[in-house]
N, C-alpha and C positions, 0 to 999 in steps of 0.2 A: 444647177449655176455655178458652186463651189467646185464641182470636178470640171468644169469646163473651166474656171480662172487657174484652176491648178494645170490643169493640161497646157493652158495656153504661157504658163513659166516656164512649165517642163520642154514645150516644143522651142519656145524662145532661146533657152540655155541649150538644147540640142543643136541648133541651127548655129548658134554663135560658134560652139567648141567645134562644128564641122567647119564653118569659114577660118576660123582659128588654127586647126592643125595644119601644118606645114604638108605642101602635096608633095614632094619631091619626087617631082616624076622621072622616067627611066632617061639615062642621058643618053649619049653614040655610044658610048662604053660597056653601058650594060646589055645583057642580051636577054632578051623576053622570049616566051615559049610560042610556039606557031600556033596558029591561028587566034591569037589573041585580040585582032582586030573584030574578027567575026565573035567570039567572046564578050568583047565591051557593046557590041550592036543588043545583040540579047540583054547583058548585063543592064543596058540605057533603059530598054523595057522595062525588066522589072523592078528598076529604081523608080521609074515613071509609077509602075505600081504603089509600089513603097511610099512614093510621096502622095499619091490620091489615097492610100489608108489613111496618114497623118492627116490630111484635111477632111476627112469624114465625121471627125465629132464635131467638125464646125458646122455641119450638113443636117445631122442625124441626130434622132433624140437619144439620151444617156440610157443604155440597157435598165431597166429595171430590176432585176436579176441579181444586178451584183449592187450590192447597198453601197449607199454613199462613203461613208466613213473607214470603212473596212478597205473599199477598192483607192479611197486617194491614200489612204496609210501604205498599203502595199504597193501602188503603184510609183509614190514618191520613192520607198525602199528600194523598189529594184529600179528603177532610174538613179540614185546615188549610186547603188553599188555597182550596177554598169559603167559609170562614170571613171569611178575608180579604178575597174578592171581595165575600160580602154586607156584612160590616161598613163597605168602603167605600164600597159603593153606597148603602147606607141612610145614611151620614156625610154624601156629598157629595148627596143631594138634601136633607137636613134636614127642612124641615117639610111638603115637598111630597111624603115618603114616607108612604105608606097601604096598609093591608091592601085596601084597598077603593076601587074606580078614583071617581075625582071631578076634576073641575078646580078648584083653590083660588083665590080673590082672587090677582091680581098674580101669577099662574103662570105658566111660562115653559118653555121646551126647555132642559133641563140640557144643556150641552155640553161640561164641564170634566171634567178628572179622567177615572176610568174609564170615563164615559158619551162621551167624544171618540172611543172605538173600538165599545163597545158598547150599544146602547140599553136591556136588560134585564138589566145584571148582577146585579141580586138574583136574578134565577132563576137565574141562572147560577152562581152562589154555592149556592143551596140546593140544586140539583141535584148540584153536585159535594160538598155537606156528605154528601146524603143516599146518594148510590154509594158514598162513602167507606166511610159505616157498614156498608153490606150487602155490599160487596166485604171488608171486616174482619170481617164476621161470617160470610163464605161462605155465604151463604144464597141459594140458588138462585132458591127461591120467593119471597123478600120482592122480589129485584132484577127478577124477570119482574115481579110484581104492581105495584111501584112505577114499573115503564119504561110501563108501560099507562095507572096514572094519571097520571102526573105528566105525558106525553107530552100526554093527551087535555086535563089541565087548562091547562097552560101554553101550549098550541094554542089553546085559543078565550078565555084571556085575554090572550093578546098580541093577536091579532087585535082583539078588544074594545079594548084599551087604544090601538094605534095607531088604530083608526078613532077613537075618542075624540080622540087626539091630533091627527089630521088635521081632524077637524072643526074643532077649536078654530084649531090655526096653520095649514090650509093648504099651502102652498108650504112654508114656512120647515119645517115636519116634513117634509114629502116629498123636501127637497134635505138633510136631518138623516140621513133613512132610506137616500140614496144613499150616503151616507158612512160609514155605521156596520154592523157587523153586529148582526143579532138576538140570538145567545147568545153564539158561540164567533169570538172575531176571527179571520180570514181563512179562516174556513171556511164559519160558518152567521150 
């Protein structure tokens, strides 16, 4: 019961932050990569799986192999760390942050702050938040579904985003890629 209550609190915070994060949709002056509509349809399906993963703790029993208090502690820690990482990433990008891929007027390669080490810290933060919630809930089925859906979604999205940036900035972005990690500093 404790893990479920903690999960509900973390889930409520997660939903609140998603709702309060400015959308900043692409404008008519922004350039989107080709195939973005097709990608959006696939992403919608994967997001549906993602949200189903978040609902599974409400309908399945906690995984007993994960002890209660260590799971709750690790889950809350990962969620908090992810929230900080994601907030810093969104604030650092400012108006360049969007949910849909695009190149804005006066776009640039952001290389300061957390972007000095990680190319996609918003994704890193989101992954940590979701993993933290599902670990706190001790949801084996939720974890499995989330890992599959998020891995597929982020692999496709990152590949598209990096190609868009390479097309726009060429060698400057290629050099940035050589100096930074994709999601996890010193690992990947």
